[in-house]
VOLUM-28441 format. One line per 2 residues: their letters; for each residue x, y, z of N, C-alpha, C. Coordinates in steps of 0.05 Angstrom, whole numbers, always signed. Layout:
! residues N
a = X Y Z X Y Z X Y Z; ... .
END
This chain:
! residues 332
mn = +16 -24 +0 +0 +0 +1 +18 +24 -1; +12 +43 -18 +30 +67 -20 +19 +88 -1 .
rs = +36 +94 +19 +30 +114 +40 +52 +134 +43; +45 +158 +48 +65 +179 +52 +73 +179 +81 .
rk = +96 +188 +87 +103 +189 +117 +85 +208 +132; +74 +229 +119 +56 +247 +132 +31 +234 +141 .
sr = +21 +214 +127 -5 +201 +134 -1 +180 +155; +23 +170 +160 +26 +147 +177 +16 +152 +206 .
pg = +25 +175 +220 +17 +177 +247 -14 +177 +250; -28 +189 +234 -58 +190 +236 -68 +160 +236 .
rv = -58 +145 +218 -68 +119 +213 -61 +102 +238; -37 +104 +248 -30 +91 +271 -46 +98 +294 .
av = -52 +124 +297 -69 +134 +319 -96 +120 +319; -108 +114 +296 -133 +100 +295 -129 +72 +308 .
vl = -108 +58 +301 -103 +33 +314 -100 +34 +344; -83 +56 +353 -79 +58 +381 -104 +66 +396 .
lt = -121 +83 +384 -147 +91 +398 -163 +65 +402; -164 +48 +383 -181 +23 +388 -171 +8 +413 .
fc = -146 +6 +417 -136 -7 +441 -140 +10 +466; -138 +36 +464 -142 +52 +489 -169 +49 +500 .
vt = -190 +39 +486 -214 +35 +497 -213 +15 +518; -195 -4 +519 -192 -23 +540 -182 -12 +566 .
gv = -173 +12 +566 -164 +25 +590 -134 +20 +599; -120 +7 +581 -93 +1 +588 -71 +13 +574 .
aq = -80 +30 +554 -60 +38 +536 -57 +69 +534; -57 +82 +559 -51 +110 +558 -24 +117 +547 .
if = -5 +96 +548 +22 +103 +537 +23 +107 +507; +1 +102 +492 +1 +105 +464 +6 +133 +455 .
tq = -3 +152 +473 -1 +181 +466 +29 +191 +471; +45 +175 +483 +74 +186 +489 +91 +181 +464 .
st = +107 +201 +459 +123 +199 +434 +151 +188 +439; +158 +185 +468 +186 +174 +474 +182 +150 +490 .
at = +205 +138 +497 +204 +114 +513 +200 +120 +540; +175 +122 +548 +167 +128 +577 +152 +106 +587 .
as = +138 +110 +611 +128 +88 +626 +98 +88 +629; +86 +64 +631 +60 +63 +642 +64 +57 +672 .
pv = +43 +56 +689 +47 +51 +718 +58 +25 +723; +56 +5 +706 +64 -22 +712 +83 -34 +693 .
sv = +92 -18 +673 +110 -29 +651 +125 -8 +636; +150 -10 +637 +166 +10 +625 +182 -3 +601 .
ws = +190 +14 +583 +207 +4 +560 +228 +25 +553; +246 +17 +538 +269 +37 +531 +280 +29 +504 .
vp = +296 +46 +495 +311 +42 +469 +340 +41 +478; +354 +18 +480 +382 +17 +489 +401 +31 +469 .
tv = +422 +42 +480 +440 +58 +464 +470 +55 +465; +478 +37 +484 +508 +34 +487 +516 +7 +476 .
pg = +532 +8 +454 +539 -16 +441 +554 -36 +459; +547 -61 +458 +561 -80 +473 +575 -100 +452 .
pv = +592 -116 +462 +608 -133 +442 +590 -154 +431; +599 -165 +408 +585 -187 +394 +590 -212 +413 .
qt = +568 -227 +414 +569 -252 +432 +563 -277 +414; +573 -298 +423 +567 -323 +410 +553 -343 +430 .
vh = +551 -336 +455 +541 -353 +474 +517 -337 +489; +493 -348 +491 +471 -335 +501 +476 -326 +530 .
gy = +486 -344 +546 +489 -338 +574 +510 -317 +578; +530 -315 +561 +550 -294 +565 +538 -265 +559 .
at = +520 -265 +538 +505 -241 +531 +489 -232 +555; +474 -252 +569 +458 -246 +592 +473 -235 +614 .
ey = +496 -249 +618 +515 -239 +642 +523 -210 +635; +530 -205 +611 +540 -177 +604 +521 -156 +609 .
vr = +495 -163 +600 +474 -141 +602 +467 -136 +631; +470 -156 +647 +463 -152 +676 +481 -131 +689 .
kn = +504 -127 +677 +524 -108 +687 +523 -83 +670; +510 -85 +647 +510 -60 +629 +480 -59 +618 .
ld = +463 -47 +634 +436 -49 +629 +426 -35 +604; +442 -17 +593 +434 -1 +571 +448 -13 +545 .
av = +459 -35 +547 +473 -48 +523 +454 -53 +501; +465 -47 +476 +449 -53 +452 +468 -70 +434 .
pv = +457 -91 +421 +474 -107 +404 +486 -91 +380; +509 -100 +374 +523 -87 +351 +505 -86 +325 .
ga = +505 -62 +313 +490 -60 +289 +461 -50 +292; +452 -48 +316 +424 -41 +322 +423 -10 +331 .
nd = +399 +2 +324 +392 +27 +335 +409 +50 +323; +418 +47 +299 +428 +71 +285 +407 +84 +270 .
fg = +395 +104 +283 +371 +119 +271 +378 +135 +246; +403 +136 +240 +413 +149 +214 +414 +128 +191 .
cr = +409 +102 +196 +411 +82 +176 +386 +87 +157; +393 +84 +131 +371 +87 +110 +370 +60 +96 .
pt = +346 +49 +93 +342 +24 +78 +351 +28 +48; +361 +6 +37 +369 +5 +10 +351 -8 -9 .
ea = +355 -6 -34 +337 -22 -53 +340 -51 -48; +363 -61 -41 +366 -90 -34 +353 -98 -9 .
hp = +352 -80 +10 +340 -86 +36 +321 -60 +45; +300 -60 +33 +281 -35 +35 +266 -34 +62 .
rp = +267 -55 +78 +252 -54 +104 +272 -56 +126; +270 -39 +145 +285 -43 +171 +276 -69 +186 .
vv = +294 -80 +202 +287 -104 +215 +286 -95 +246; +261 -102 +257 +259 -96 +285 +260 -123 +302 .
lv = +277 -122 +321 +282 -147 +339 +267 -144 +365; +252 -164 +372 +236 -165 +397 +244 -189 +414 .
hg = +255 -182 +436 +267 -201 +454 +246 -217 +471; +257 -236 +487 +241 -256 +501 +236 -248 +530 .
td = +229 -268 +546 +221 -264 +574 +246 -262 +593; +243 -243 +611 +264 -238 +631 +292 -233 +617 .
ss = +291 -216 +597 +312 -212 +578 +316 -185 +569; +328 -180 +547 +333 -155 +534 +340 -158 +505 .
ay = +342 -134 +493 +350 -136 +464 +379 -146 +460; +395 -138 +479 +423 -147 +477 +426 -176 +483 .
sd = +413 -184 +505 +419 -213 +514 +410 -233 +493; +389 -226 +476 +377 -245 +459 +388 -241 +429 .
ya = +398 -217 +424 +406 -212 +398 +435 -202 +391; +453 -209 +410 +481 -199 +407 +496 -216 +385 .
al = +482 -236 +375 +494 -251 +352 +479 -245 +326; +451 -243 +327 +437 -240 +303 +438 -210 +292 .
sp = +437 -191 +310 +438 -163 +302 +463 -157 +284; +488 -163 +295 +510 -157 +275 +509 -173 +249 .
ml = +499 -196 +250 +495 -212 +226 +478 -199 +206; +457 -189 +215 +437 -173 +198 +449 -147 +188 .
ad = +463 -134 +206 +475 -108 +197 +498 -113 +177; +513 -135 +180 +534 -140 +160 +522 -148 +133 .
ag = +496 -158 +134 +484 -166 +110 +470 -143 +96; +472 -120 +108 +461 -95 +94 +433 -87 +106 .
fc = +423 -98 +127 +398 -89 +137 +401 -65 +158; +381 -49 +158 +379 -30 +180 +366 -45 +202 .
vf = +378 -45 +228 +367 -61 +250 +362 -45 +274; +340 -52 +285 +330 -36 +309 +319 -55 +329 .
al = +323 -48 +355 +313 -66 +378 +308 -48 +402; +286 -57 +415 +277 -43 +438 +278 -63 +461 .
nf = +276 -51 +487 +273 -66 +510 +244 -61 +521; +228 -80 +526 +199 -75 +532 +192 -92 +557 .
gr = +169 -82 +568 +155 -98 +588 +171 -102 +614; +182 -81 +625 +195 -83 +650 +180 -71 +674 .
dp = +179 -86 +696 +169 -75 +721 +189 -56 +732; +182 -32 +738 +201 -12 +748 +218 -22 +772 .
ar = +207 -42 +786 +222 -52 +810 +243 -75 +802; +243 -83 +775 +261 -102 +768 +281 -91 +747 .
qt = +302 -106 +740 +323 -97 +723 +321 -110 +696; +306 -132 +693 +302 -146 +667 +277 -139 +655 .
yg = +276 -142 +628 +250 -136 +613 +236 -161 +605; +212 -159 +593 +197 -179 +584 +182 -195 +606 .
te = +175 -181 +626 +159 -194 +649 +132 -186 +652; +123 -164 +638 +96 -152 +646 +75 -160 +625 .
dm = +52 -150 +628 +28 -156 +611 +37 -155 +582; +32 -175 +567 +40 -177 +539 +24 -157 +521 .
ai = -1 -150 +530 -17 -132 +515 -5 -104 +515; +3 -96 +539 +18 -70 +542 +44 -72 +527 .
sg = +58 -93 +528 +83 -95 +513 +78 -94 +483; +57 -104 +474 +49 -100 +445 +47 -73 +437 .
vq = +35 -56 +455 +33 -27 +449 +59 -14 +448; +78 -21 +465 +104 -11 +466 +119 -18 +439 .
va = +115 -43 +429 +127 -50 +402 +115 -33 +382; +87 -28 +383 +75 -11 +363 +86 +18 +364 .
tf = +93 +29 +386 +103 +55 +388 +132 +56 +377; +146 +36 +382 +175 +35 +373 +174 +31 +342 .
ve = +158 +14 +331 +157 +10 +302 +149 +37 +288; +132 +53 +301 +126 +80 +289 +150 +96 +290 .
qv = +167 +95 +311 +191 +110 +312 +210 +101 +289; +212 +78 +285 +230 +67 +265 +222 +75 +237 .
lt = +196 +72 +232 +186 +81 +205 +191 +112 +200; +185 +127 +220 +189 +155 +216 +218 +163 +212 .
at = +234 +151 +228 +264 +157 +226 +275 +146 +200; +268 +125 +189 +279 +113 +166 +266 +120 +140 .
ga = +240 +130 +141 +224 +135 +118 +214 +110 +104; +217 +87 +116 +208 +61 +104 +177 +61 +106 .
ek = +165 +45 +88 +138 +41 +88 +129 +19 +108; +148 -1 +108 +141 -26 +126 +167 -35 +138 .
vd = +164 -52 +160 +187 -65 +172 +184 -94 +170; +205 -108 +177 +203 -137 +181 +210 -141 +211 .
iv = +198 -161 +224 +199 -166 +252 +212 -194 +257; +230 -196 +275 +241 -221 +284 +234 -220 +315 .
gy = +221 -240 +324 +215 -243 +354 +225 -269 +363; +239 -269 +387 +248 -291 +398 +231 -297 +424 .
sq = +223 -323 +427 +207 -331 +451 +183 -313 +454; +180 -301 +478 +157 -284 +482 +155 -260 +461 .
ga = +180 -250 +453 +180 -229 +433 +165 -236 +408; +164 -264 +400 +149 -272 +375 +118 -268 +380 .
tv = +109 -275 +406 +81 -272 +410 +73 -244 +414; +90 -228 +428 +83 -198 +430 +83 -185 +403 .
sr = +100 -190 +386 +100 -178 +361 +78 -187 +343; +71 -213 +346 +47 -223 +330 +21 -210 +341 .
yf = +22 -205 +368 -2 -190 +378 -3 -163 +365; +19 -149 +364 +17 -123 +350 +8 -125 +323 .
in = +16 -146 +308 +8 -148 +278 -21 -157 +277; -28 -178 +292 -55 -189 +288 -77 -175 +302 .
rl = -71 -160 +326 -93 -149 +342 -92 -118 +343; -70 -107 +338 -66 -77 +341 -64 -64 +312 .
gg = -70 -77 +292 -70 -66 +265 -42 -64 +253; -23 -77 +264 +5 -75 +255 +11 -88 +227 .
aq = -10 -103 +219 -3 -118 +191 +2 -98 +171; -11 -75 +171 -6 -56 +149 +23 -44 +149 .
yv = +37 -48 +171 +65 -38 +174 +88 -59 +173; +79 -85 +169 +96 -107 +172 +94 -125 +146 .
sn = +118 -132 +134 +118 -150 +112 +124 -178 +120; +145 -181 +137 +154 -210 +144 +155 -210 +175 .
wv = +144 -231 +186 +147 -237 +214 +161 -264 +216; +182 -266 +233 +198 -290 +239 +198 -294 +267 .
gm = +187 -317 +276 +186 -324 +304 +205 -348 +310; +225 -342 +328 +244 -364 +337 +234 -373 +364 .
as = +231 -400 +368 +221 -411 +392 +197 -396 +401; +178 -394 +384 +153 -378 +389 +133 -394 +406 .
ps = +125 -385 +428 +103 -397 +444 +75 -392 +434; +72 -398 +407 +47 -391 +392 +23 -400 +406 .
yg = +24 -425 +415 +0 -438 +431 +10 -443 +459; +32 -433 +468 +39 -436 +495 +51 -463 +501 .
gv = +62 -464 +526 +75 -488 +536 +62 -499 +560; +66 -524 +565 +55 -536 +589 +76 -535 +611 .
fy = +101 -528 +605 +121 -525 +626 +124 -551 +643; +129 -573 +627 +131 -599 +640 +108 -607 +657 .
gl = +85 -600 +649 +59 -605 +665 +53 -588 +686; +71 -569 +694 +64 -550 +716 +42 -531 +708 .
gp = +42 -522 +683 +22 -504 +675 -7 -516 +678; -13 -537 +667 -40 -550 +669 -46 -556 +698 .
aa = -27 -563 +714 -31 -570 +742 -40 -546 +758; -27 -523 +753 -34 -498 +766 -62 -489 +756 .
qa = -67 -493 +730 -93 -482 +719 -117 -498 +730; -110 -523 +739 -132 -541 +748 -140 -534 +776 .
vp = -124 -518 +790 -129 -510 +818 -141 -484 +820; -165 -480 +827 -175 -452 +829 -159 -433 +845 .
ga = -152 -411 +832 -137 -391 +845 -108 -394 +844; -97 -418 +835 -70 -424 +836 -54 -405 +818 .
vd = -64 -401 +793 -50 -385 +774 -47 -355 +783; -69 -345 +796 -68 -318 +807 -49 -315 +828 .
ml = -46 -336 +845 -30 -336 +868 -1 -337 +858; +6 -351 +836 +33 -355 +826 +42 -330 +810 .
tp = +24 -315 +798 +30 -295 +778 +53 -275 +789; +51 -264 +814 +73 -247 +823 +99 -258 +822 .
tl = +101 -286 +827 +128 -300 +825 +135 -306 +796; +117 -318 +783 +123 -327 +754 +124 -303 +735 .
tt = +112 -280 +741 +108 -257 +725 +84 -260 +708; +71 -238 +701 +46 -239 +684 +53 -250 +657 .
av = +75 -243 +645 +81 -252 +617 +84 -283 +617; +98 -294 +637 +99 -323 +637 +72 -337 +639 .
vq = +55 -326 +657 +30 -339 +658 +14 -337 +632; +16 -315 +618 +2 -310 +592 +14 -329 +570 .
qm = +36 -340 +574 +48 -359 +553 +42 -389 +561; +25 -392 +581 +18 -421 +588 -1 -429 +566 .
qg = +0 -455 +556 -20 -466 +539 -47 -463 +550; -65 -452 +534 -94 -447 +544 -98 -423 +558 .
sn = -79 -404 +560 -82 -379 +574 -104 -362 +560; -116 -345 +574 -136 -326 +562 -123 -309 +540 .
fl = -98 -300 +543 -84 -284 +525 -81 -298 +498; -69 -323 +500 -63 -338 +475 -89 -347 +462 .
ta = -110 -354 +478 -137 -361 +466 -147 -339 +449; -147 -315 +461 -157 -292 +447 -140 -284 +421 .
ln = -114 -285 +424 -97 -279 +402 -102 -297 +378; -103 -323 +384 -107 -343 +363 -135 -348 +353 .
sg = -154 -335 +366 -183 -339 +359 -188 -326 +330; -201 -342 +314 -207 -334 +288 -183 -338 +268 .
gd = -161 -349 +277 -138 -352 +260 -114 -341 +272; -91 -355 +269 -65 -345 +282 -49 -328 +264 .
tv = -59 -323 +238 -45 -304 +223 -66 -285 +210; -56 -263 +197 -73 -246 +184 -63 -241 +155 .
ag = -79 -233 +138 -71 -231 +109 -50 -208 +106; -34 -210 +86 -15 -188 +79 +13 -191 +92 .
vk = +15 -209 +112 +41 -213 +125 +51 -242 +121; +76 -246 +114 +88 -272 +112 +99 -280 +139 .
yt = +90 -302 +149 +99 -313 +176 +118 -336 +172; +139 -338 +188 +157 -361 +190 +163 -366 +219 .
tv = +161 -393 +227 +169 -400 +253 +196 -416 +251; +213 -414 +268 +239 -429 +270 +237 -441 +299 .
ss = +234 -469 +300 +231 -482 +325 +250 -507 +328; +251 -517 +352 +267 -539 +356 +248 -562 +370 .
nv = +253 -586 +362 +235 -608 +374 +244 -617 +402; +267 -603 +411 +277 -608 +438 +277 -582 +455 .
de = +258 -566 +447 +254 -539 +461 +250 -546 +493; +265 -533 +509 +264 -538 +538 +239 -524 +551 .
mi = +230 -505 +538 +208 -488 +551 +179 -492 +537; +178 -497 +512 +153 -499 +498 +148 -528 +491 .
qp = +131 -542 +507 +123 -569 +501 +92 -568 +501; +82 -585 +481 +94 -598 +460 +105 -578 +439 .
ft = +127 -587 +427 +141 -570 +407 +123 -560 +385; +103 -577 +378 +85 -569 +357 +71 -544 +362 .
nm = +67 -536 +389 +53 -512 +397 +67 -486 +386; +90 -489 +374 +105 -465 +364 +96 -460 +336 .
al = +85 -480 +322 +77 -475 +293 +51 -456 +292; +50 -443 +271 +25 -430 +262 +12 -446 +240 .
hg = -14 -441 +237 -31 -456 +219 -45 -441 +196; -38 -415 +195 -51 -397 +174 -39 -405 +147 .
pn = -54 -398 +124 -44 -404 +98 -18 -390 +91; -12 -367 +105 +12 -353 +98 +35 -359 +117 .
at = +34 -383 +129 +54 -389 +149 +73 -412 +140; +99 -410 +144 +118 -432 +138 +130 -439 +166 .
nl = +131 -464 +172 +141 -474 +197 +166 -491 +194; +189 -482 +204 +214 -496 +200 +222 -508 +227 .
vl = +226 -533 +227 +235 -547 +252 +265 -554 +248; +282 -545 +265 +312 -547 +261 +320 -575 +256 .
qd = +310 -595 +271 +319 -622 +268 +309 -635 +243; +289 -623 +230 +280 -633 +204 +301 -626 +183 .
lc = +315 -605 +188 +333 -596 +168 +362 -604 +175; +368 -608 +199 +395 -616 +209 +391 -633 +234 .
pi = +387 -659 +229 +381 -677 +252 +401 -677 +274; +427 -672 +267 +447 -675 +289 +450 -648 +306 .
nm = +434 -629 +298 +434 -604 +314 +413 -605 +335; +420 -608 +360 +400 -610 +381 +398 -585 +397 .
sg = +403 -563 +385 +398 -537 +398 +368 -534 +407; +366 -526 +433 +338 -522 +445 +329 -492 +446 .
hf = +313 -487 +464 +301 -460 +467 +322 -439 +473; +341 -444 +490 +360 -424 +498 +383 -421 +478 .
ql = +389 -442 +464 +411 -441 +445 +402 -429 +418; +377 -432 +412 +367 -425 +385 +374 -397 +376 .
ay = +374 -377 +394 +379 -350 +387 +409 -347 +382; +424 -366 +387 +454 -364 +382 +465 -386 +364 .
dp = +448 -403 +353 +456 -425 +336 +460 -415 +309; +483 -418 +297 +489 -407 +270 +468 -418 +249 .
ya = +463 -443 +251 +444 -454 +231 +415 -440 +233; +406 -439 +259 +379 -425 +262 +380 -396 +253 .
lq = +402 -382 +258 +404 -354 +252 +405 -352 +221; +417 -370 +206 +417 -367 +178 +389 -371 +167 .
lv = +374 -390 +180 +347 -393 +172 +330 -367 +175; +336 -352 +195 +323 -326 +199 +329 -306 +178 .
vn = +355 -304 +172 +366 -287 +150 +353 -294 +124; +351 -320 +118 +341 -331 +93 +311 -323 +91 .
al = +296 -323 +113 +269 -317 +113 +264 -288 +106; +283 -270 +115 +280 -241 +111 +290 -235 +82 .
dp = +308 -249 +71 +320 -244 +45 +323 -269 +28; +300 -282 +19 +301 -307 +6 +316 -306 -20 .
aa = +317 -283 -32 +332 -280 -58 +363 -286 -53; +374 -280 -31 +400 -283 -25 +406 -307 -4 .
ak = +386 -325 -4 +387 -345 +17 +416 -364 +14; +425 -371 +37 +449 -386 +37 +442 -413 +52 .
qp = +454 -435 +44 +449 -460 +57 +466 -461 +84; +453 -463 +106 +470 -464 +131 +487 -491 +131 .
qc = +508 -488 +147 +526 -512 +151 +514 -529 +175; +508 -554 +168 +495 -571 +189 +519 -583 +204 .
va = +520 -578 +230 +541 -589 +246 +528 -600 +272; +540 -618 +285 +529 -631 +310 +530 -610 +332 .
vp = +506 -608 +345 +504 -591 +370 +492 -610 +392; +506 -615 +413 +497 -633 +434 +472 -622 +448 .
lg = +455 -640 +457 +432 -633 +472 +440 -619 +498; +426 -595 +503 +432 -582 +529 +452 -561 +524 .
tg = +463 -557 +500 +483 -535 +494 +471 -507 +500; +486 -493 +515 +478 -465 +523 +465 -462 +550 .
ip = +452 -485 +559 +436 -483 +584 +455 -476 +607; +479 -489 +613 +494 -482 +636 +502 -453 +636 .
ev = +508 -441 +613 +517 -412 +613 +491 -393 +620; +468 -402 +611 +444 -386 +618 +438 -388 +646 .
vg = +440 -412 +659 +435 -416 +687 +455 -401 +704; +481 -402 +696 +502 -389 +709 +499 -360 +708 .
aa = +489 -348 +686 +485 -320 +685 +462 -311 +702; +442 -327 +705 +418 -319 +721 +426 -319 +750 .
hs = +446 -334 +759 +454 -332 +786 +482 -317 +792; +488 -303 +771 +514 -286 +774 +510 -261 +790 .
END
């Protein structure tokens, strides 16, 4: 759709107004990265080093809270004919743009993309992001996408979401009118239909009041990612994709967080579902490793630029790779 930059804010305002009616989206009217009473977001600005291990990136950002992955958030970047759409990276739960994208962001920038990443959904009393109501986080993504479009002059963006970020960004696309501003969506380890968390989710849901009691500990966002949650049921009602956007999921059949792994797939006619082990059976990367696995990352780049797709190198990755470092970073 041919749109001028001048017309965009008004159209986005219509989308935002629709959501304001619910009473949770007063932050739509804010033009900078500011806070709602229960959820804050930011645009990180201090470049951190390239990382190849998820846990090391997590440990680094805990000591450098404003870290941004190499290649991201250069608001002077202008899309090219070869890569006309900026790529917006949306991180996962209890995480940040840097911790989840310190490998993919520089890879995309080196390939010629303009790359942008936000930190969303933080309780002001916490230091990590991606813990609060995913509906509000979707609004924060919408506001950031507007900033990226305005700064770059692009008509649309492509979005890559990892874990919770895949669902938050799909909420923006499917429920907040974001489809008109997005061409490609790629979800890595996407909890599209939620996880059972080794049976703990259904057990809690079966006990009246248990989920509400656990929410302050687990965080709102984790509860919303349980299989059968009200949030996911509403998001997927009437179809899990919308017209005009190409959807790609990249998942692992040994995902440590989303079981059954088939819950990561989308079922709309415009969705492609890639399972890592179907393409490289000896690669046993799971949920935590996926965002740093070279094979999976090349699949993401290929989905964003199929004309220049490269065949990833299939190498053996042992089951459990990356988990010790992530656990170590969480307790550092």
